[in-house]
C-alpha positions in Angstrom: 23.6 18.5 -16.1 23.1 20.1 -12.7 20.2 17.8 -12.0 22.2 14.8 -12.9 25.1 15.9 -10.7 22.7 16.7 -7.9 21.2 13.2 -8.2 24.7 11.6 -8.0 25.5 13.6 -4.9 22.2 12.6 -3.3 23.0 9.0 -4.2 26.4 9.4 -2.6 25.0 10.8 0.7 22.3 8.1 0.8 24.8 5.4 0.1 27.2 6.7 2.7 24.5 6.9 5.3 23.3 3.4 4.4 26.8 1.9 4.7 27.5 3.7 8.0 24.3 2.3 9.3 25.2 -1.2 8.1 28.6 -0.8 9.8 26.9 0.0 13.1 24.4 -2.8 12.9 27.1 -5.2 11.8 29.3 -4.3 14.7 26.4 -4.6 17.1 25.4 -8.1 15.8 27.9 -10.2 17.9 26.7 -8.5 21.1 23.0 -8.9 20.1 23.4 -12.4 18.8 21.7 -14.1 21.8 18.6 -11.9 21.2 18.7 -12.4 17.5 18.5 -16.1 17.9 14.8 -15.5 18.9 13.0 -15.9 15.6 10.5 -13.1 16.2 13.3 -10.6 17.1 15.4 -11.7 14.1 12.5 -11.2 11.7 11.9 -7.7 13.1 15.6 -6.9 12.8 15.6 -8.3 9.2 12.4 -6.4 8.3 13.9 -3.1 9.4 17.0 -3.7 7.2 14.9 -4.8 4.3 13.0 -1.5 4.5 16.3 0.4 4.5 17.4 -1.6 1.4 14.1 -0.9 -0.3 14.4 2.8 0.3 18.0 2.9 -1.0 17.0 1.0 -4.1 13.8 3.2 -4.5 11.7 0.0 -4.4 8.2 -0.3 -3.1 8.1 -1.3 0.6 7.9 -5.0 0.8 6.4 -5.3 4.3 7.5 -7.8 7.0 10.0 -10.4 6.0 8.4 -13.8 5.3 11.2 -16.3 4.9 12.3 -19.2 6.9 14.4 -18.9 10.1 17.4 -20.4 8.3 17.3 -17.7 5.7 17.1 -15.0 8.3 20.1 -16.4 10.2 22.0 -16.6 6.9 21.2 -13.0 6.4 22.4 -12.1 9.9 25.8 -13.7 9.1 26.0 -12.0 5.7 25.1 -8.6 7.2 27.7 -9.0 9.9 30.5 -9.7 7.3 29.4 -7.4 4.5 28.2 -4.6 6.8 31.6 -4.5 8.5 33.7 -4.8 5.3 31.6 -2.4 3.2 31.1 0.1 6.1 34.8 0.2 6.9 35.6 0.8 3.2 33.1 3.7 3.2 34.8 5.1 6.4 38.2 4.7 4.9 37.3 6.6 1.7 35.1 9.3 3.3 37.2 9.6 6.4 40.5 10.1 4.6 38.9 12.7 2.3 37.6 14.6 5.3 40.8 14.3 7.4 43.1 15.4 4.6 40.8 18.3 3.6 40.8 19.5 7.2 44.5 19.0 8.0 46.1 20.3 4.8 45.2 24.0 5.5 46.5 23.5 9.0 49.8 22.0 7.9 51.8 24.9 9.4 50.2 24.4 12.8 51.2 20.7 13.1 54.1 19.8 15.3 57.4 19.8 13.3 57.9 16.1 13.9 54.6 15.2 12.2 54.7 17.3 9.1 56.7 14.7 7.0 54.7 11.9 5.6 51.5 13.2 7.1 49.6 13.4 3.8 51.4 11.3 1.2 53.0 8.1 2.4 56.8 8.2 1.9 57.0 11.7 0.6 58.4 14.3 3.0 56.4 17.5 3.2 59.0 20.2 3.6 57.0 23.2 2.7 53.7 24.7 1.7 54.3 23.8 -2.0 54.5 20.0 -1.4 51.9 20.2 1.3 49.3 21.8 -0.9 50.1 19.9 -4.0 50.3 16.4 -2.4 47.5 17.2 0.0 45.2 18.4 -2.7 46.0 15.4 -4.8 45.2 13.1 -1.9 41.9 14.9 -1.2 40.9 14.6 -4.9 41.9 10.9 -5.0 40.0 9.9 -1.9 37.0 12.1 -2.9 36.9 10.4 -6.3 37.2 7.0 -4.7 34.3 7.9 -2.4 32.2 9.3 -5.2 32.6 6.2 -7.5 32.9 3.4 -4.9 30.4 4.2 -2.1 27.1 4.3 -4.0 27.8 0.9 -5.9 28.9 -0.7 -2.6 25.7 0.5 -0.9 23.5 -0.8 -3.8 25.4 -4.1 -3.7 24.8 -4.5 0.0 21.1 -3.5 -0.4 20.6 -6.0 -3.3 22.3 -8.8 -1.2 19.9 -7.9 1.7 16.9 -8.0 -0.6 18.0 -11.3 -2.2 18.5 -13.1 1.1 15.3 -11.7 2.6 13.0 -12.3 -0.4 11.0 -15.5 -0.4 12.2 -18.3 -2.6 10.0 -19.8 -5.4 8.8 -22.5 -2.9 8.1 -19.9 -0.2 6.3 -17.6 -2.6 4.1 -20.5 -3.7 3.4 -21.3 -0.1 2.5 -17.7 0.6 0.2 -17.6 -2.5 -1.5 -20.8 -1.3 -2.0 -19.3 2.1 -3.3 -16.1 0.7 -5.7 -17.9 -1.7 -6.9 -20.0 1.2 -7.6 -16.9 3.3 -9.2 -15.2 0.3 -11.5 -18.3 -0.2 -12.5 -18.3 3.4 -13.2 -14.6 3.3 -15.1 -14.9 0.0 -17.2 -17.7 1.4 -18.0 -15.8 4.6 -18.8 -12.7 2.6 -21.0 -14.7 0.3 -22.8 -16.3 3.2 -23.4 -13.0 4.9 -24.7 -11.5 1.6 -27.1 -14.5 1.2 -28.3 -14.0 4.8 -28.8 -10.3 4.2 -30.8 -10.9 1.0 -32.9 -13.6 2.7 -33.6 -11.3 5.7 -34.6 -8.4 3.4 -36.9 -10.6 1.4 -38.4 -12.3 4.4 -38.9 -9.3 6.6 -39.8 -6.9 3.8 -41.1 -8.2 0.5 -42.5 -11.5 1.8 -44.4 -9.8 4.7 -45.9 -7.3 2.3 -47.0 -10.1 -0.1 -48.6 -12.0 2.7 -50.5 -8.9 3.7 -51.6 -8.3 0.1 -52.9 -11.9 -0.1 -54.8 -11.5 3.1 -56.5 -8.3 2.0 -57.4 -9.9 -1.4 -58.9 -12.9 0.5 -61.0 -10.6 2.7 -62.0 -8.6 -0.4 -63.1 -11.8 -2.1 -65.3 -12.8 0.9 -66.9 -9.3 1.0 -67.4 -9.1 -2.8 -71.0 -8.1 -3.5 -71.8 -7.4 0.2 -69.7 -4.4 1.1 -68.4 -2.6 -2.0 -66.9 0.2 -0.1 -64.9 -2.1 2.1 -63.8 -4.1 -0.9 -62.7 -0.9 -2.7 -60.6 0.0 0.4 -59.0 -3.4 0.6 -58.1 -3.3 -3.1 -56.6 0.1 -2.7 -54.5 -1.1 0.2 -53.5 -4.2 -1.8 -52.4 -2.0 -4.7 -50.3 0.2 -2.4 -48.8 -2.9 -0.8 -47.9 -4.3 -4.2 -46.1 -1.1 -5.2 -44.2 -1.0 -1.9 -43.2 -4.7 -2.3 -42.0 -3.9 -5.8 -40.0 -1.0 -4.6 -38.4 -3.1 -1.8 -37.7 -5.9 -4.4 -35.9 -3.4 -6.7 -33.9 -2.2 -3.7 -32.7 -5.7 -3.0 -31.9 -6.3 -6.6 -29.8 -3.1 -6.7 -27.6 -4.4 -3.8 -26.9 -7.5 -5.9 -26.2 -5.9 -9.3 -27.3 -2.3 -9.8 -29.5 -2.0 -12.9 -27.7 1.2 -13.9 -24.6 -0.9 -14.7 -26.6 -2.8 -17.3 -28.1 0.4 -18.7 -25.0 2.8 -18.7 -22.0 0.6 -18.2 -19.4 1.2 -15.5 -18.4 4.6 -16.7 -21.9 5.9 -16.9 -22.8 4.4 -13.5 -19.8 6.0 -11.8 -20.7 9.3 -13.4 -24.2 9.1 -11.9 -22.6 8.3 -8.5 -20.3 11.2 -8.7 -23.1 13.6 -9.8 -25.3 12.4 -6.9 -22.7 12.4 -4.2 -23.2 14.5 -1.1 -19.8 16.2 -1.6 -18.2 17.5 -4.8 -16.6 14.6 -6.6 -14.2 14.7 -9.6 -14.4 11.6 -11.8 -11.6 10.5 -14.1 -12.0 7.3 -16.0 -9.8 6.0 -18.8 -10.6 3.5 -21.5 -11.9 0.4 -19.6 -12.8 -2.0 -22.4 -15.0 -5.0 -21.6 -15.2 -5.5 -17.8 -16.8 -8.6 -16.3 -20.1 -7.9 -14.6 -18.8 -9.1 -11.2 -15.9 -6.7 -11.4 -18.2 -3.8 -12.5 -20.4 -4.5 -9.4 -17.4 -4.5 -7.0 -16.0 -1.3 -8.5 -19.4 0.4 -8.4 -20.0 -0.6 -4.7 -16.4 0.4 -3.8 -16.9 4.0 -5.1 -20.4 4.2 -3.6 -19.3 3.1 -0.2 -16.1 5.2 -0.2 -18.1 8.4 -1.2 -20.7 7.6 1.5 -17.9 7.2 4.1 -16.3 10.5 3.0 -19.6 12.4 3.4 -20.7 10.8 6.7 -17.5 10.2 8.6 -14.5 12.3 7.3 -16.0 15.7 7.0 -14.5 16.0 3.5 -15.6 18.8 1.2 -14.1 17.2 -2.0 -13.4 13.8 -3.3 -11.8 12.3 -6.4 -12.5 9.0 -8.2 -10.0 7.6 -10.7 -10.5 4.3 -12.6 -7.9 2.9 -14.8 -7.4 -0.4 -16.8 -3.9 -1.7 -17.1 -3.9 -5.0 -19.0 -5.9 -7.5 -16.9 -6.1 -5.3 -13.8 -8.7 -2.6 -13.0 -7.6 0.0 -10.5 -10.1 2.1 -8.6 -8.7 5.0 -6.6 -10.9 7.1 -4.3 -9.5 10.1 -2.4 -11.0 12.7 -0.1 -9.7 15.7 1.8 -11.3 14.8 5.1 -9.8 14.3 8.6 -8.5 10.8 7.9 -8.3 8.1 10.5 -10.4 5.6 8.6 -10.5 2.3 10.4 -12.3 -0.9 9.2 -12.9 -2.0 12.8 -15.2 0.9 13.4 -17.8 -0.2 10.9 -17.1 2.5 8.3 -17.7 0.2 5.3 -14.1 -0.6 4.6 -14.6 -4.2 5.7 -17.3 -4.6 3.1 -15.1 -3.1 0.4 -12.3 -5.5 1.4 -14.5 -8.5 1.4 -16.0 -7.7 -2.0 -12.5 -7.3 -3.5 -11.0 -10.4 -1.8 -13.9 -12.4 -3.2 -12.5 -11.7 -6.7 -8.9 -12.2 -5.6 -8.4 -8.5 -5.6 -6.4 -6.2 -3.3 -7.3 -3.2 -1.1 -4.9 -0.6 0.1 -6.0 2.1 2.5 -3.9 5.1 3.5 -5.7 7.3 6.0 -3.4 9.1 8.5 -5.1 11.1 11.2 -5.5 14.6 9.7 -6.1 13.2 6.2 -6.2 12.8 3.4 -7.7 9.4 2.8 -6.8 7.2 -0.2 -8.5 3.9 -0.9 -7.1 1.9 -3.8 -8.7 -1.3 -5.0 -7.1 -3.5 -7.6 -9.4 -6.1 -9.3 -8.5 -8.8 -11.9 -10.6 -8.3 -15.1 -9.0 -10.7 -17.5 -11.2 -12.8 -19.8 
C-alpha cells in the first residue's frame, strides 16, 4: 500500500513538473515563433518535447522526430493551446492548495478588511472556527483536485505530443524503405570488402605458397637421380610449404564460417570463446533452438570482436556475454567493466560488428560512456 501511494505521489510530482514545463514552453511559443518556422529548429524543439513525453510515459526514447514539417507545425500549435490550458489548470489546482495551506494558519495576521471571503467564496470568516473549518476543507478540495486531475492531464498532453510527433503509416513505410536501402548499400559494401579480404589473403598467402611448392617440386623432378640430397631437401621444403598453406587456408575459412560452429553449435562455440578469452568472461545462454548459419556466424564474430576489444582497448578485468532468443529475434549482449569510450571511428572493431549485423537487417546498440561500463547489444532476425 505504501509503495502504491508513493508511486502515485511520484506520478503527481512528475505530472506537475511536466505541465509546468509545458506551460512555460507554450507561453514562450509566440515569442519564439519566427525561429520555430525554421524546420531544423522546429524539429529540435519537437524532439526535446517528445523525449519529455517519453520519460513521463515511461516509454523507450524514440530519438529525433522524423515527421513532415506540416506535422511539426501542427504540433507547435497544439502545444501552444494545450500547454497553456493544461498548465494553467495545474497552476490553479496546485497554486490554490499551496496558497490556502499557507494563509489559513496566518488568518489572524491578515488585515481585518481581507479576512472575510478570503478562503471560501461568499462565506464570511469571522473567527478561527470558520477559518480553520472552511480553510481546511478548501485545502483538502484543491489537494484532491490536484491529486486526481494533474497526472491524467499530464499523460493526456504527453500522449497528444507522441501522437502528433510519431510518423504516420506512410512516413513509417518511407523510413523503412530508406533504412532498407541504407542496409542494402552497407551489406553490399561489407560483402565487397569481405570478398576483397578473402581474395587478398588467398592471393598473398595461400597462392604464393602453392606457387613456391610447385617450383620446388619442379626443381626436384629435374634433379631426380642426380642429386638425391638436394631432392630430399626440396621435398622437405615442399612438405612444410604444403602444411603452411593448409594452415593459412584453414584460417581464411574460419573467417568465413568458423568450423567450431558446425562442430559444437552456437552455444558450444561461445563457450569456447569465453573460456579462451583474455579476461574473465561469464556466459549466459538460454534455449536458442534452430538458428540459421549466417546468424550463428554473425553472433559468434560479434562476441569474438567484442571480447577482443575489451581485452585490448578498455582495460577491462571482467566481461559478460548473454544470448537470448525471443521469437524470431536473437539478442546478443556483451558487457565489460572497462574504461568505456568505445568509438567505431577509431577502428576498434565496432564498425565490423555493425556491418555484419546490418547485412542481416539486424540492429546494433552501443552504450559506452567515458569511465565505463561498455554494453554492446546486437539484435538479429532468425526466423525461418
